[in-house]
N, C-alpha and C positions, 0 to 999 in steps of 0.2 A: 504494500500500500504506500503510495507516494504522498508526501505532504507538500502542499503549495501554499503560498501566501497571497491573499487578496488585498489590494490597496483600498482602504475604506476612508473616504474624505469626509470632513465635517467643516462647516463654515460658522464663523461668529463675527460680530462687529461691536465697535464701541464708538460713540459719537462724543467729541469733546468740543464745546463751543469756546471760542476765543475772540471776543469782540475787537481786540486790537490787531488781529491778523488782517492781511490785505484781502484774502479770499479763503477758499478752503482747499485742502489737499486730501488725497486718499493714500494712506499708508497701508501697504500690504505686507503681511508677514506670512511666510509659508514654513510650516514645521513638518518634518517627516520623521516618524518614529520607526526606525529599522527593526525588523524582527530579531529578538534575542539580545538587543542592545539595551543596557540599563542606564546609560548616561543621558546626557542632554540630547534632544533631537537635533538632526541636521536642520539648519534654518537659514532663511534669506529674508532680508527686509529691504523694501524699495518704496520710494515715495513718488506719487504721480499727481498730475493735475487731473481733474475729472475728465476733461476732454481727451487727454492722452490715454487714460486707462479705459474709458468706456467707448470712445468713438474712433480712436485711431486703429489702424490694422494691427494684426498680431505681430507684425515685423518691427514694432517700435522697440528700441533697445532694451527698455526695462521689462516689457512683456516677454521678449525673446529670452532674456536672461532668466526670468522666472520659469518659463517653459523648460529651458535646458536644465535648470536646477532640479525640477521634478523628475525629468528623464534620468539625469545623472544620479539621482537618489534611489533609482531602482524601479521607477514607475514606467510602465510601457508607454511608448509615444502616443498611441491612440488614447489611452486613459488620461495621460497628461493633458492632451488637447481638450478632452471633455471637462477635466477639472478646471482648466483655464476658462472655458466657456461658462461653466457654472459660477465661477468666481466673478466674472464680468456681469452676468445676469443678476447675481446677488448684489453686486455694487450698484446696479441700476435700481433695484428695489430700495436699497438703503438711501441712495441719493434722492430718489423720487419722494421719499418720506420726509425729507428736510425742507423747511420753508425757504423761499427765495431770500437771498441776503444772508444766508448762514455763513459764518466765518469760523474757521477752526479746522479740526482734523476728523476725518472718518477713518477709523482703523479697522481693517479687515484681516481676519486670520483664517488661513486654510491649514487645517491639521489633517495629516494623513497617517493612518495607522495600518500596519500590515497585520492582518488577522489570519491565523492558520486555517487551512481548509483541507480536510482529508478527502482525497479524490479516489474513490474506488468504484463509483458508478455515476451515471448521469444524474445531475441534480443533487449531489451529496452536499451535506451541510457541514459547517465547522464543528469540530469535536472540542468542547470546552476543556477536555482533559489533557490537551496537548501542552499545557504549562505556560503558554504566553497569554497574559491577561491584559485587558485594557483598563485596569484600575477599578475593577468590580462592576463595570457596566454590564447591563443585561445583553446577552447575545441576541435575543429576539429583536432588539432595537435596530440591529444592523441588517438583518436578513428577513425578507418578507416571503412567506411560503406562497407558492403559486400553484393553483389547481388548473390543470390543462383539461379542456373540454373539446370534443370533436367539433370541427367547424362544419356547419351545414348551411348551404346557400339559402337564399330567400325563397319562399314558396311563391309561385306565380299562378294566378287564376286566369282561366280562359273566359271568353264571353259566355260560354254555357255553364260556367261554375266549376269545371273540372280543375283540380289542383295538380301542379307538377313541381316537384322539389328541385333544388339546385339550378333554377332558372333555365332548365332545358326546354326544348321545343315540344309542342303537342303533336 
């Protein structure tokens, strides 16, 4: 039985008003907790203007550095890309909740934890007995059970009232 680790992200924010500031900035902190490592997480902090972080392409130097940091920390490129998208959308929500004329700092934190997953069959779930814990958090919080049902196409009625499944012809 092989053990794999899934990167599980979480987002948080803090808003600090400073009436003496010229505008507001978005400070982003990314933390990656490596599996089996008990010290401080790998981290990167960058500061952005709202326009730079939300509206500019992903090729802006700060966003590119953040993306490469996630990949270099062991996160697959595809997953890192989705984490960046989620972070930007989260920033949009937070910024939209702020009143016009806000001055200060919006701090965003992306925390990624690698959780063990025993892979021995399709749809296997993490085994909490593997020894790597997330600080006592409930495992069910991170994984949503999915029930698969057979897909059946829509029923179609003809003019005479006959019914045909899967949208087929009469």
